[in-house]
C-alpha positions in Angstrom: 0.0 0.0 0.0 1.4 3.4 -0.9 2.0 6.0 1.8 -0.6 8.7 2.2 0.1 12.1 0.8 2.7 13.9 2.9 4.2 10.7 4.5 7.7 9.7 3.8 8.3 6.6 1.7 8.7 4.3 4.7 5.4 5.7 6.2 7.2 6.8 9.4 7.2 10.3 10.7 10.1 12.6 9.9 12.2 13.9 12.7 10.9 17.1 14.2 13.4 20.0 14.7 12.8 23.4 16.2 14.9 26.4 15.2 16.3 28.6 18.0 14.0 31.4 16.8 10.9 29.1 16.9 11.8 27.9 20.4 12.2 31.5 21.6 8.9 32.5 20.1 7.2 29.5 21.8 8.6 30.6 25.1 7.4 34.2 24.5 3.9 32.9 23.8 3.9 30.8 27.0 5.2 33.8 29.0 2.3 35.9 27.6 -0.3 33.3 28.6 1.3 32.9 32.1 1.2 36.7 32.6 -2.2 37.5 31.1 -4.2 34.3 31.5 -3.2 31.2 33.5 -0.8 28.3 33.6 -3.6 26.1 32.4 -4.1 28.3 29.3 -0.4 28.3 28.7 -0.3 24.5 28.9 -3.3 24.2 26.4 -1.6 26.5 23.9 1.7 24.6 24.3 0.0 21.3 23.7 -1.9 22.7 20.7 1.3 24.0 19.0 3.5 21.1 19.8 0.8 18.6 18.8 0.4 20.3 15.4 4.1 20.3 14.9 4.2 16.5 15.6 1.4 16.0 13.1 3.4 18.0 10.5 6.3 15.6 11.1 3.9 12.7 10.2 2.3 14.5 7.3 4.8 17.1 6.2 3.0 18.1 3.0 -0.3 19.0 4.8 0.7 22.6 5.1 0.4 25.1 2.3 3.5 25.7 0.1 4.9 29.3 0.5 4.6 31.1 -2.8 7.9 32.3 -4.3 9.9 29.5 -2.6 10.6 25.9 -3.5 8.0 23.5 -2.1 10.0 22.6 0.9 8.9 25.8 2.7 5.4 25.5 4.0 2.9 27.2 6.4 0.2 25.8 8.6 -2.2 27.1 11.3 -3.2 25.8 14.7 -5.7 27.8 16.7 -4.5 31.4 16.6 -1.0 30.6 15.5 0.8 30.2 12.2 3.7 27.7 12.0 6.3 28.2 9.2 8.3 25.1 8.5 10.6 23.5 6.0 10.5 19.8 4.9 14.1 18.6 4.6 14.0 15.2 2.9 17.7 14.8 2.8 17.7 14.9 6.6 14.4 13.2 7.0 13.2 16.1 9.1 10.6 18.8 9.4 12.2 22.0 10.8 9.8 24.5 12.5 11.2 28.0 11.6 8.7 30.3 13.2 5.6 30.3 15.4 3.6 33.6 15.1 0.2 34.8 16.0 -2.0 34.5 13.0 -3.1 38.2 13.2 0.4 39.4 12.6 1.4 40.6 9.1 2.4 37.5 7.1 6.1 37.2 6.3 7.2 37.6 2.7 8.9 34.7 1.0 12.2 36.4 1.3 11.7 36.9 5.1 10.8 33.2 5.4 13.9 32.1 3.5 16.0 34.3 5.9 14.5 32.5 8.9 16.2 29.3 7.7 19.6 31.0 7.6 19.5 32.4 11.1 
């Protein structure tokens, strides 16, 4: 049986990596919820974002390809947050590049490519 769209050839999830920037952004999001809401709210948001990232490692092509870049750069949403990521087949990995609130101005394709270099 052929793997479902977005799965790697072996049908196993790709390795999930977080860029330093994405980790910092995730911590900033958690700090915001801890300060303005509650620990329970922070935990829910963390579970939501990390859970979606794990799903992207299982189905890396489920996000939308970023216009103006090769198909390895993709974006996806979970709740109020946008995840920018890159599918790196040569490393068998999905790299989360950025976690941003969905109401923020979207990054241009050039800005997204720069995230991968930092």
